[in-house]
C-alpha positions as CSV (number, residue, x, y, z in Angstrom):
1,M,23.0,53.1,17.4
2,L,20.2,52.5,14.8
3,G,22.2,49.8,13.2
4,L,22.6,48.0,16.6
5,L,18.9,48.3,17.3
6,A,18.1,46.8,13.9
7,L,20.5,43.9,14.6
8,L,19.0,43.3,18.0
9,A,15.6,43.1,16.3
10,I,16.7,40.7,13.7
11,V,18.3,38.2,16.2
12,P,15.0,37.3,18.0
13,A,13.3,37.0,14.7
14,A,15.9,34.6,13.4
15,Q,15.7,32.6,16.6
16,A,12.0,32.3,16.3
17,A,12.3,31.2,12.7
18,S,14.8,28.5,13.6
19,K,12.4,27.2,16.3
20,S,9.4,27.2,14.0
21,K,11.3,25.0,11.5
22,P,12.8,22.0,13.3
23,K,15.4,19.9,11.6
24,P,14.0,17.1,9.5
25,V,13.7,13.9,11.3
26,K,16.0,11.3,9.8
27,E,14.5,7.8,10.1
28,F,14.1,4.6,8.2
29,Y,10.9,3.8,6.5
30,V,10.2,0.1,5.9
31,S,7.8,-1.0,3.1
32,L,6.3,-4.5,3.4
33,G,4.0,-6.6,1.4
34,D,3.3,-7.5,-2.2
35,S,3.8,-5.9,-5.6
36,Y,1.9,-2.8,-4.6
37,A,4.4,-2.3,-1.8
38,V,7.1,-2.7,-4.4
39,G,5.6,-0.3,-6.9
40,T,5.0,-2.7,-9.8
41,T,3.2,-1.2,-12.8
42,D,2.9,-1.9,-16.6
43,P,4.0,-4.2,-18.0
44,Q,4.2,-5.8,-14.5
45,H,7.7,-4.6,-13.9
46,P,8.9,-3.3,-10.5
47,T,9.7,0.4,-10.5
48,T,10.8,3.2,-8.2
49,N,7.5,5.0,-9.0
50,G,5.4,3.3,-6.4
51,Y,3.7,4.8,-3.4
52,P,6.6,4.2,-1.0
53,N,9.0,6.3,-3.1
54,M,6.3,8.9,-3.6
55,L,5.7,9.0,0.2
56,V,9.3,9.6,0.9
57,K,9.1,12.8,-1.1
58,L,5.8,13.9,0.3
59,A,6.9,13.3,3.9
60,K,9.6,16.0,3.5
61,K,6.7,18.6,3.6
62,K,6.0,17.5,7.2
63,G,9.6,17.4,8.3
64,Y,10.6,13.7,7.7
65,D,13.8,12.7,6.0
66,F,13.0,9.0,5.4
67,T,15.4,6.4,4.0
68,L,13.3,3.8,2.3
69,V,14.1,0.1,3.0
70,N,11.8,-1.9,0.8
71,F,11.3,-5.6,1.6
72,G,8.2,-5.9,-0.6
73,C,8.0,-8.9,-2.9
74,G,5.7,-9.2,-5.9
75,G,3.3,-12.2,-5.5
76,A,3.6,-12.2,-1.7
77,T,0.7,-13.5,0.4
78,T,0.1,-13.2,4.1
79,T,1.2,-16.9,4.3
80,S,4.4,-16.5,2.3
81,M,5.4,-13.5,4.3
82,L,5.3,-15.6,7.5
83,N,5.9,-19.1,6.4
84,P,7.4,-19.4,2.9
85,T,8.0,-22.7,1.2
86,A,11.5,-24.0,1.4
87,A,12.1,-22.9,-2.2
88,Q,10.8,-19.4,-1.5
89,K,12.8,-19.1,1.7
90,A,16.0,-20.2,-0.1
91,I,15.9,-17.3,-2.5
92,G,14.2,-14.7,-0.2
93,C,12.4,-12.9,-3.1
94,S,12.9,-13.4,-6.8
95,P,15.2,-10.5,-7.9
96,M,12.6,-9.6,-10.6
97,A,9.9,-9.2,-7.9
98,L,11.9,-6.7,-5.8
99,M,11.9,-2.9,-6.1
100,P,14.9,-1.9,-8.2
101,G,17.8,-1.3,-5.8
102,A,16.2,-3.2,-2.9
103,K,18.3,-5.8,-1.1
104,N,17.3,-9.4,-1.1
105,Y,17.0,-11.5,2.0
106,P,17.9,-15.1,1.0
107,G,17.3,-17.7,3.8
108,Q,14.7,-15.6,5.5
109,S,11.0,-14.9,5.1
110,Q,10.0,-11.3,4.4
111,M,8.9,-10.9,8.0
112,Q,12.1,-12.4,9.4
113,A,14.1,-10.0,7.4
114,A,12.0,-7.0,8.3
115,L,11.9,-7.8,12.0
116,A,15.7,-8.3,12.1
117,F,16.2,-4.9,10.5
118,I,13.8,-3.2,12.9
119,K,15.4,-4.8,15.9
120,A,18.9,-3.9,14.7
121,N,17.8,-0.3,14.2
122,K,15.8,0.1,17.4
123,G,14.3,3.6,17.6
124,K,15.5,4.5,14.2
125,V,12.6,3.1,12.2
126,G,9.8,5.8,12.1
127,L,7.3,4.2,9.7
128,V,6.2,0.8,8.4
129,T,3.7,0.6,5.6
130,I,2.1,-2.7,4.5
131,S,0.2,-3.8,1.5
132,I,-0.8,-7.4,1.7
133,G,-3.9,-9.6,1.3
134,G,-4.7,-9.1,-2.3
135,N,-2.9,-12.2,-3.5
136,D,-4.7,-14.2,-0.8
137,V,-8.0,-13.7,-2.7
138,D,-7.2,-12.7,-6.3
139,G,-7.5,-16.3,-7.5
140,C,-11.1,-16.2,-6.6
141,I,-11.8,-14.3,-9.9
142,A,-11.2,-17.5,-11.8
143,D,-14.8,-18.7,-11.2
144,P,-17.2,-15.7,-11.2
145,T,-20.1,-17.9,-9.9
146,T,-18.2,-18.6,-6.6
147,A,-16.0,-15.6,-6.3
148,F,-17.7,-14.1,-3.2
149,T,-17.8,-17.5,-1.4
150,C,-14.1,-18.0,-2.3
151,V,-13.1,-14.6,-0.9
152,S,-15.2,-15.2,2.3
153,N,-13.4,-18.5,2.8
154,N,-9.9,-17.1,2.2
155,M,-10.0,-14.0,4.3
156,P,-10.1,-15.4,7.8
157,L,-6.6,-17.0,7.4
158,A,-5.4,-13.8,5.8
159,T,-6.7,-11.7,8.7
160,K,-5.1,-14.2,11.2
161,N,-1.8,-14.1,9.4
162,L,-1.8,-10.3,9.2
163,T,-2.7,-10.0,12.8
164,T,0.3,-12.1,13.7
165,M,2.5,-9.9,11.6
166,V,1.4,-6.5,12.9
167,K,1.8,-7.8,16.5
168,Q,5.3,-8.9,15.7
169,L,6.1,-5.5,14.2
170,R,4.7,-3.7,17.2
171,A,6.7,-5.8,19.6
172,A,9.9,-5.2,17.6
173,G,9.4,-1.5,17.0
174,G,7.7,-0.5,20.2
175,K,4.5,1.6,20.9
176,K,5.8,4.7,19.0
177,L,6.4,2.9,15.7
178,R,3.9,4.2,13.1
179,I,2.3,1.3,11.2
180,V,0.1,2.1,8.2
181,G,-1.8,-0.6,6.4
182,S,-3.7,-0.2,3.1
183,T,-6.3,-2.0,1.1
184,Y,-6.6,-2.0,-2.7
185,P,-8.5,-0.5,-5.6
186,D,-11.3,-2.8,-6.8
187,V,-9.6,-3.7,-10.0
188,V,-12.2,-6.4,-10.8
189,L,-14.6,-3.5,-11.6
190,G,-12.7,-3.4,-14.8
191,A,-14.2,-6.8,-15.8
192,W,-17.2,-4.8,-16.8
193,V,-15.5,-3.7,-20.0
194,R,-13.9,-7.1,-20.7
195,Q,-16.8,-9.3,-21.7
196,D,-14.4,-10.7,-24.3
197,I,-12.6,-12.4,-21.4
198,F,-15.3,-12.8,-18.8
199,G,-18.4,-13.2,-21.0
200,A,-21.9,-12.0,-20.2
201,I,-21.3,-12.5,-16.5
202,A,-18.7,-9.7,-16.4
203,P,-21.0,-7.0,-15.0
204,M,-22.1,-9.4,-12.2
205,L,-18.5,-10.2,-11.4
206,A,-17.7,-6.5,-11.2
207,T,-20.5,-5.7,-8.8
208,E,-19.9,-8.8,-6.7
209,S,-16.3,-7.7,-6.2
210,L,-17.7,-4.5,-4.5
211,T,-19.6,-6.6,-2.1
212,S,-16.4,-8.6,-1.3
213,F,-14.4,-5.4,-0.6
214,A,-17.1,-3.8,1.4
215,N,-18.1,-6.8,3.5
216,V,-15.1,-9.1,3.7
217,I,-11.8,-7.9,2.4
218,N,-11.6,-4.4,3.9
219,P,-13.2,-5.3,7.2
220,G,-10.8,-8.2,7.5
221,L,-7.7,-6.1,6.9
222,K,-8.9,-3.3,9.2
223,K,-9.6,-5.8,12.0
224,A,-6.0,-6.9,11.9
225,Y,-4.5,-3.4,11.8
226,D,-6.8,-2.3,14.7
227,T,-5.3,-4.9,17.0
228,V,-2.1,-2.8,17.3
229,G,-3.6,0.6,16.8
230,A,-2.2,0.9,13.3
231,S,-3.6,3.3,10.8
232,F,-5.7,1.9,7.9
233,V,-6.2,3.7,4.6
234,D,-9.2,2.8,2.5
235,V,-7.8,2.8,-1.1
236,T,-11.0,1.2,-2.4
237,T,-13.1,4.2,-1.4
238,A,-10.5,6.7,-2.3
239,T,-10.3,5.3,-5.9
240,G,-14.1,5.7,-6.3
241,A,-15.1,2.1,-6.3
242,F,-18.3,2.5,-4.2
243,G,-20.1,4.8,-6.6
244,P,-22.4,6.3,-7.4
245,F,-23.0,4.1,-10.4
246,V,-24.0,6.9,-12.8
247,T,-22.5,6.6,-16.3
248,T,-19.8,8.4,-18.2
249,T,-18.2,8.0,-21.5
250,I,-14.5,7.1,-21.9
251,P,-12.3,6.3,-24.9
252,T,-12.1,2.7,-26.1
253,Y,-14.9,1.5,-23.8
254,G,-17.8,3.9,-24.4
255,T,-20.5,4.4,-21.8
256,V,-19.6,2.8,-18.4
257,P,-20.4,3.4,-14.7
258,V,-18.1,6.0,-13.2
259,P,-16.4,3.6,-10.7
260,V,-15.5,1.4,-13.7
261,A,-14.1,4.4,-15.6
262,K,-12.0,5.2,-12.5
263,V,-10.5,1.7,-12.5
264,C,-9.6,2.0,-16.1
265,E,-8.0,5.4,-15.5
266,L,-6.0,4.4,-12.4
267,T,-5.0,0.8,-13.1
268,W,-4.0,-1.4,-16.1
269,F,-6.8,-3.9,-15.6
270,C,-9.1,-2.7,-18.3
271,K,-6.3,-2.6,-20.9
272,D,-4.5,-5.9,-20.3
273,L,-5.9,-7.4,-17.1
274,N,-2.9,-6.2,-15.1
275,I,-4.0,-5.7,-11.5
276,H,-1.4,-3.0,-10.9
277,M,-1.8,0.7,-10.6
278,Q,-0.7,3.5,-12.9
279,P,1.4,6.3,-11.3
280,A,-1.8,8.3,-10.7
281,G,-3.2,5.4,-8.7
282,Y,-0.1,5.0,-6.6
283,R,-0.1,8.7,-5.9
284,I,-3.5,8.3,-4.3
285,I,-2.1,5.7,-1.9
286,A,0.9,7.9,-1.1
287,N,-1.4,10.8,-0.3
288,L,-3.6,8.7,2.0
289,E,-0.6,7.5,3.9
290,Y,0.9,11.0,4.0
291,A,-2.2,12.2,5.7
292,T,-1.7,9.8,8.6
293,L,1.7,11.4,9.4
294,P,1.7,14.2,12.0
295,T,3.8,17.3,11.2
296,V,7.2,17.3,13.0
297,G,7.6,19.9,15.7
């Protein structure tokens, strides 16, 4: 009798446990954008150590079982994603610019390929993340004296293109599709320690880049994502770009402002002018995007 009572007590407890831990949600996760979306790192080679791959692992903690489908293409701009040149469209994405293992999409733009996939898997795509816009303005660093004006002139088109893309994604995936957009670390802060390349104007270029991110780049990107109710994660702030500008001492470069030290730590810019992130930097983006996901159940 005691054994039976014990068994009866265990059954409700087991049922409660099964209800408290729902089965993982199996969905596709689509990554779109440029080399950040791919996971490119040093020496500018695509890897499987970018934030999309990290996010797949993190999301399991909240009950998601994502299958990553990465359309990201190193060097992409908002324009090339929508309206590639004939040569770009012919190859889809250069194989060296894709995430290792990702399928190419010759004859299509990145957006055409992504939209076709989402429509073909209606209701099975649970998340889209986007990293785009950086290549629309990174050429502005070529002339430090006009960098801010250059960024200001380039961002309206980038915002317009991105708005078009997210509206297309919303229409294809429906109201429930989670769309998460991200901005970038301010890698140009690293110019502070590279006066051998940028000359005496390097500190000014570094601080002007902050103004560009705060007043032009991030607001422009957020404006586009807001049009469809997408989440926007501020990587610039999360990587310490906005200060305070107290100093610290780091190997190789000596005494520098803390935001500059963070860029040297999280990206490859200070070392070799590579704009990409180290794994610790991509992990910050993954954690920011993970925080936007609700727990399943």
